N, C-alpha and C positions, 0 to 999 in steps of 0.2 A: 878347829871345828870338829865336832864328833860326827860319826858316820850317819847317824839318824838325823842330825842336823843338816847335813849335806842333802839328804833325800828331801827334807822339808823345804829347803831353799830351792832345789832343782824343780820341785813341783810348782812352787810359786812362780819361777821364771817361766815354766812351760804355760802356766795359766795366763800369765801376762802377755806373752807373745802370741797366744792363740785367741786372746780377747775374752777368755772365760773366767777371768779373775774377779773375786767378790770384793766388797768394800773392806771386809776384815783382812783378806789376804793382801790387798794392796797396802794396808797400813803395815802389816808385817814386813812386806817387801821394801816399802819405803824405809822402815827403820834399819833393815839390813844394809840398803844402799848408803844410808847416811852414817854407817858405822866407820867407814874408811874409804879412801879413794880406790883401793884395789878392787873392792866389791863393785863400785860403779864401773870401773874399767872393764871388769869381767862381764858384767851384764851387757855393756855396749858391744864387746866383742862377740858374744853369743847372739845378740840381736842382729848385728851386722851379717854374721854367717847365715843366720835363718832367713834373712831378706834375700841374700844371694841365692841360697838353695831353692827358695820359692820361685825364683825366676830362671833357674837352670833347667837343663834337659834331664830326663829320668835316669840316664846312664850315669851322669856325674852325681846325681842325687843318691842312687843306689850305692855307688862306690863310697861316698862319704858315710852312709848308713852303716855299711859293712865295717869300715874303719872305726866308726864310733863304737859299734857293738864289741868289736875285738878288743878295744881299749877298756870298755867297762868290764867285759868278762875277765880280762887279766886282773883287774882290780879286785873283782869279786872272789876270784880264785885265791888271791893272795890274802884276802881277809882284810880287816880293819887294823893294820899294823900300826903300832904307836910310834915307832921310831921313824922319824921324818926321813932320814937318809936311806931307809930300806923300802920306802914305799914305791910300788910300781908306777902309780899314777899320782902326782901331786893333787891335793885337794881341789885346787882351782881347774886343773886340767880335767879331773874327773867330772866336776860340775859342767864343764863345757861339752864334753862328749856325751854325758848322760842326757842333758837337755836336747842336744842335737839329734841323738838317736830316737829319743821318745817323741820329739815333734814330728819326725818323718814317719815313724811306724804307727803313731797314733795310740800309744800306751802312756799311762802315768809312770812316773819314775818308780814308785813303789811296786807297781805291777811288773815293770821291766826287770827290777832286781829280783822279784819273786820268781819270775820264770827263768832267770839265768843263774841263780844261786846254786852253786855246787855243793851238795851235802855228801860228805864222806860216809860211806856205808858203815865204817867201823865207829863213827860217832853216834849212830842211831841208837835210841834206847832199845832194851831188849824187846819191848812191845812191838817195835817196828820190825824186827827180825822175825818175831813170831807171825806177824801179819804176812810177811813175804813167804812163809812157809805154808800158809793156807791156800795152796794153789794145786790144781790137778789138771792133767790131760785126759781128755775123753776121746778115744779113738773111733773110727767110723763104725766099728762093730759094737760100740757101747761100753767097751772096757775102760775103767777108771784107773789112772795111774798117778800116785802122788808125786809132785814135783818139789816136795819139801826137802829139807837137808838130810833126811833119812833115806832119800831116794838115790838111785845111781846117778853118777855125774852126767852121764849121756843116756838118752832114751831114744830108741828108733822110732821114726815116723816116716812111712813111705820110703822114698829114696833119700831122705834127710835124717837129721838127728836133732833132738833138742837137748842143749846143754845149759848148765847153770854156773854162774859165778857170783861174786858178791854184789853185782849190780843188777842182775836179773836173769832172764831166760833168752836163749838165742837159737833160732832155727837156722841150720846150715844144711846145704845140699852137698851131696857127695859128687864132685865134679869128675871123679874118675870113672863114673858110670855113664851109660848112654844118656845124652843130653835130651832126648825125647822124654815127653811127659807121660808117665804111666797112669793107669786109672786110679791107683791108690794116691797118686799125688794130687788128683783133681777133686776127690771127694773131701768133705769137710771134716777136719779134726777141730777140737775145741779146747781153749784154755779157759778154765773157770776159777775165779777167786771166791772162796766162801765168804760168809759173814765175817767181818773183821780181817779179810785178806786184801792183798794188793800185790801187784808185780809189774815189772817192765818186761815186755815181750818184744823181741826183734824178729820181724818176719823174714822170709827168705830173700826178699828184694831190698833189705836193709831198712825198711820203714820201721819206725819205733812206735810201740803202743804201750801206754801206761794204763793198766786196768785198775780201776777203784774196786771197793768191796762189793761183793755180792754181784759180780759182773761175768759176762761170758762172751768170748770172742770165737766165732767160728771162722776157720781159715783153711785154705788149701796149702799143702806142703810146697807146692810149686805153682805160681801163677801161669795163666795161659799166655800165648803170644799176643793176644788181642786186648786183654783187660786184666785188672786186678780187683778182686772183690772179696770183702769180709762182711760178716753179719755180727752186729753188736746188740747185746741186751745188757742194760746197766749203764755204766759211765766209763768213759775212757778218753784220754788225750792222745792225739795222733801227731806224729811228725813223719810226713810221707816223703819218701825218696823220689826225687824227680825222675820222670820218664815220660816224655812227650808222646811217645808211641802208645803207651798203655795207661789210660786214665785209671785212677783208683777210686773204688766206690765203696762206701760204708752203708750197709742196709740196716735199718731198724724195722719194727713192725709197721711204722706209719710212714717212714720217709727213706729217701736214698740221697746220700750226698756224695757228689762226684768232684774229684780234685785231680790236679796233675802233680803238684808238689807243694805242699803247704803245711801249716800246723793249726789245729783246731781241737776243740773239746766237744764231746757229745754226751748229753745226760739223758738217757732213755730208760729209766727204771719203770717197770710195770705198774708200781704202786704210786707213781707220781702223776698228777693231773695234766702235766705238760712234757713235751720233748724239746729239749733246748740244744741248739748248735751254736757254738761261739767260735768265731774266726779270730786267730791271732795274727797270722801272716798269710800272704797269697790271696787266693780267691776260691770260693767253692760254689758249686751249682747245687741247689736243693730241690728235689722233686717230691711233691706232696699232692696227692689226689689229682694226677695228671696236670698239675701246675708246676712251673719252674721259676725259681728266683735265684738271683745271684747275691752272694753276701760278700761284703767288704770287710777288711780288717777292723777289729774294734767293735764289731756288731754281733748281736745275738738274734737268731731266728727262734721264736717260741711258738710251738704248735700246741694249741689248746685241743685236747683229745676230745672233749665233749662237743665243742662247737665246730671242730675241724677247721679251724682258721689259724693262719700263721701271722704273727706280729713280729716286726723287726725293730729293735731298739738298741740304744747304746749299751755295750756290755759292761758289767762290773767285772773286769778281768781278775782283779785281786781276789774277790770272792769265788769266782768260777774255778780258779786254778789253785786255790788254797789246799785242796785235799792232796794234790801232788807234792806239796812241800810239807805235809804233816800237820795241817791245820783245818779246823772248821772255822769259817768266817761267815757270819750271818748279818745281814743289813735289812732291818725292818721285816724280818721273817716271822710269819705266824708260828704259833707253837706246834701245830701239826706238822709243818714242814721240818722244824728242828727235831721233833722226836723220830720222824721217819729217817732222817739222816743218822741220828744216834742208834736207832734200832739196827740198821744195816752194819754198823761198825761194832757194836757191843753185844750183838746176839741176844737181845732182850725184847720183850713185848711190852709196849706201853699202854696201860689201861687209862683212858681219858674220859672226861665227861664235858659236855658243852659248857657247864657253868664255870668250870675251872679253866678250860682252854680258850674260850672265847675272849677276845679283847686283849690277850697277851701277845705282844711282838717282842722280838729279841734282836739286839745288836751286840755283836762281840766277836772276839778272836780267840779261840780255844785251841790248845795243843791236843791233837786227837790221840796222843800216846799217854795222856793222863788216864786214870782209872775212871770208870763210869761214876763212882761216888764223887770223885773230885769235880767232874764236869757238872754233875747235877747240883752240887753245892754252889758252884759259881753261878749257874743259872738262877738259883734262887736268891743269891746275894744281889743280883742285878734287878730284882723286882719280879722275878718269875714265881710260879707256884712252888710249893714244897713237894718233894718226892718221897715216896716210901718204897724201898727195894726189898722185894720178897722172891728169892730164888731168881728165875729168869723173867720176873714181871716187875714193872715199875708202876706204882699208882700215883696219880696226881691227886694232891689234897689242897 
């Protein structure tokens, strides 16, 4: 069974066990079950484990989830090795653990793999390396310092320093100095990704922030003893280091998201009509207009900026997190949404008109390290409009 086939079958099993399977999916699953007795036995074992976990206490459930995730991550790290004797996890065991983990954390198999896939930096195309270079630090006095590959390896920031390696940027504190927090440590510094830029930034508490293109993160060099707070403009994915004594707050123009230790994505670009917070693990509390709501994993809170109303709906995790793994994924997106996304990445202005743009929706998965011309050609081939590129402007025809 090929790796993509494993993902397909695992998703069918998840759909079956959660009662969300369609007639077409059931037909596919029935065919797979009828192929041989091993498939049927595997399905029964997974089903029995799922039934047992549903009735178990949360501690045992969490222990099994962690075990399942470790097994899958080991398989992903090893890649789809073709020689059976060298596989870290045999195919059937992979299916078993994949289904178990995803049933319990509420993700699809494909989304889980997307979030846990390890990409070696040396394997990234040149465009990806260039994107990681379009990053700068803005100091409290307004000075702009490039954090690209032509910059010094270490740059001073208050009582700490920002260093770069092949994975991203890291803020570390000088532990040899006085442990008290100075005024320079509490004022906000900023990491800014330009158009077409992106980076991983590790804060002083070891929380990780992946910044998408044209985004800004304001942060203190050292968090206070009572709280941890950053300010975001644009889009970022957060993995927050647990600290029960100090909640972590991400502020945007319209909302504040408070967590203790969890992972989530925030999309808060000023040119978008909505602000979206998507929770992957843990729990977050969102404060909007003096109202508070709690978000559970697998859900997205969408703030309509004009109506000032928040809607909570099931998240499309794969599409939300695609940017972090080098893709644009669009599911029934209108053309205006698509071109705003492309403009932030390729540093161009789209000149649209209502006649051309109205009525077009786009579904697709695109590698964002392709050239703009290649991206536009693919959109046209899927039934979208034709594009004409002139300098830094793109006209819809």
